[in-house]
C-alpha positions in Angstrom: -54.9 -61.9 4.5 -58.0 -63.0 2.7 -56.7 -66.5 2.0 -59.9 -68.0 3.3 -61.9 -66.0 0.7 -59.6 -67.1 -2.1 -59.8 -70.7 -1.0 -63.6 -70.5 -0.8 -63.8 -69.2 -4.4 -61.2 -71.4 -5.9 -62.6 -74.6 -4.3 -66.1 -73.8 -5.7 -67.7 -75.7 -8.6 -68.2 -74.3 -12.0 -71.4 -75.2 -13.8 -72.4 -74.2 -17.4 -75.7 -72.5 -18.0 -76.0 -72.2 -21.8 -72.6 -70.9 -22.9 -72.0 -69.2 -19.5 -69.6 -70.7 -17.0 -71.1 -70.0 -13.5 -69.2 -70.2 -10.3 -71.4 -71.8 -7.6 -69.9 -70.3 -4.4 -71.2 -69.8 -0.9 -70.4 -66.1 -1.0 -72.8 -65.5 -4.0 -75.2 -68.4 -3.7 -75.3 -69.5 -0.1 -74.6 -73.1 -1.1 -73.4 -75.5 -0.1 -72.9 -73.4 3.1 -71.3 -70.2 4.2 -68.3 -70.6 6.5 -68.7 -68.0 9.3 -65.0 -67.2 9.3 -65.0 -66.5 5.6 -68.1 -64.4 5.9 -66.4 -62.5 8.7 -63.3 -61.9 6.6 -65.4 -60.5 3.7 -67.4 -58.2 6.0 -64.3 -56.9 7.8 -62.7 -56.2 4.4 -65.9 -54.5 3.2 -65.8 -52.2 6.2 -62.1 -51.4 5.8 -62.4 -50.5 2.1 -65.5 -48.4 2.4 -66.5 -45.1 4.0 -70.1 -46.0 4.9 -71.0 -42.3 4.9 -74.7 -42.9 4.9 -78.0 -42.8 6.7 -79.1 -46.3 5.6 -77.6 -49.4 3.9 -79.7 -50.9 1.1 -79.3 -54.5 0.1 -81.1 -56.5 -2.5 -82.4 -59.9 -1.5 -81.2 -62.6 -1.2 -77.4 -62.6 -0.9 -77.0 -58.9 0.0 -78.8 -59.6 3.3 -76.0 -61.4 5.2 -73.4 -58.7 4.3 -75.8 -55.8 5.1 -76.8 -57.4 8.4 -73.3 -57.8 9.7 -72.2 -54.4 8.5 -75.3 -52.8 10.0 -74.5 -54.4 13.4 -70.8 -53.5 13.3 -71.3 -49.9 12.1 -74.6 -49.1 13.8 -76.3 -48.1 10.6 -79.8 -49.3 9.8 -80.5 -51.2 6.7 -83.4 -52.1 4.4 -83.9 -54.9 2.0 -84.8 -54.5 -1.6 -87.5 -57.1 -1.9 -88.9 -59.1 -4.9 -92.4 -58.6 -3.7 -94.5 -55.6 -2.9 -95.8 -54.9 0.6 -97.8 -51.9 -0.6 -96.4 -49.6 2.1 -96.6 -45.9 1.9 -93.5 -44.6 0.1 -92.7 -48.0 -1.5 -91.0 -47.7 -4.8 -91.1 -50.2 -7.6 -88.1 -50.6 -9.8 -88.1 -52.7 -12.9 -85.1 -54.4 -14.5 -85.5 -55.6 -18.1 -82.9 -57.9 -19.6 -82.8 -59.8 -22.9 -84.5 -62.7 -21.2 -86.6 -61.5 -18.3 -88.2 -58.6 -16.5 -87.8 -58.4 -12.7 -89.6 -56.1 -10.3 -88.1 -55.1 -7.1 -89.5 -52.9 -4.3 -87.7 -50.4 -2.0 -89.1 -49.4 1.4 -87.6 -47.2 4.1 -85.7 -44.8 2.0 -86.8 -41.1 2.0 -85.7 -38.2 -0.2 -82.4 -36.7 0.9 -81.1 -39.9 2.6 -77.5 -40.9 2.0 -77.5 -44.5 0.9 -74.8 -47.2 0.5 -75.8 -50.2 -1.6 -74.3 -53.5 -0.3 -74.5 -56.7 -2.4 -72.8 -60.0 -3.0 -71.7 -59.5 -6.7 -71.7 -57.4 -9.8 -71.5 -59.1 -13.2 -72.9 -57.0 -16.0 -74.1 -54.2 -13.8 -77.7 -54.3 -14.9 -79.2 -54.9 -11.5 -76.9 -52.3 -9.9 -77.9 -49.7 -12.5 -81.6 -50.3 -11.9 -81.2 -50.1 -8.1 -79.1 -46.9 -8.3 -81.6 -45.3 -10.7 -84.5 -46.3 -8.5 -82.9 -44.8 -5.4 -82.1 -41.6 -7.2 -85.7 -41.4 -8.5 -86.8 -41.6 -4.8 -84.6 -38.6 -4.1 -81.8 -40.6 -2.3 -78.2 -39.8 -2.6 -76.2 -43.0 -3.3 -72.7 -42.5 -1.9 -71.0 -45.8 -2.8 -71.6 -49.4 -3.7 -69.9 -52.1 -1.7 -69.6 -55.7 -3.0 -68.2 -58.9 -1.8 -67.3 -60.0 -5.4 -66.7 -58.5 -8.8 -67.4 -60.7 -11.8 -67.6 -57.7 -14.2 -65.3 -57.6 -17.2 -65.3 -53.8 -17.0 -66.1 -52.6 -13.5 -64.8 -49.1 -14.4 -67.4 -48.6 -17.1 -70.2 -49.7 -14.7 -68.8 -47.3 -12.1 -68.6 -44.5 -14.6 -72.1 -45.1 -15.8 -73.7 -45.1 -12.4 -71.5 -42.2 -11.2 -70.8 -43.9 -7.8 -67.6 -45.5 -6.4 -67.8 -49.3 -6.5 -65.6 -51.1 -3.9 -65.2 -54.8 -3.8 -63.3 -57.4 -1.8 -62.4 -59.9 -4.6 -62.3 -60.1 -8.4 -63.4 -63.6 -9.6 -63.5 -65.2 -13.0 -63.4 -68.7 -14.7 -60.2 -69.7 -16.4 -59.8 -73.1 -18.1 -63.0 -74.3 -16.4 -61.8 -73.4 -12.9 -62.7 -70.5 -10.6 -60.0 -67.9 -10.0 -59.8 -65.1 -7.5 -57.7 -62.1 -6.6 -58.3 -60.5 -3.2 
């Protein structure tokens, strides 16, 4: 059923950054280009596997945006984008993610205390960004009902899910094997 998704992943290039093999795929990186049919397949599957019991969809820039846009249109649920720059609007919340090599600030607008939220994004790897987002939303008083992803690169998604205390649903599991991208949908 998701043969186009599997083909998109498995025909992608793998580049090495340090010791890390990185799959460069349109579904995570937007390059070389996103096939509309494949994007449609992913979004339809995201909708089928998820409840979207929420008042608002929250998507981090950049690659969460195409998924959230289409889901918002199909489900009639508004969405907001977690931005990498501040607008200084009333109610804006800054969240900070610190890793071993960088500190990233992100800004959430449009979420109020008590709102039910679904986080939509392209991928989870270690879960660091996801933890930061869920913690930030909870600090704002929002109720995160689920996380919906196009791709799962995590070696242990169940630990991430347990740690954040929210169901994580995804369309495809991806990894690199013998220098080639692999995918199970």
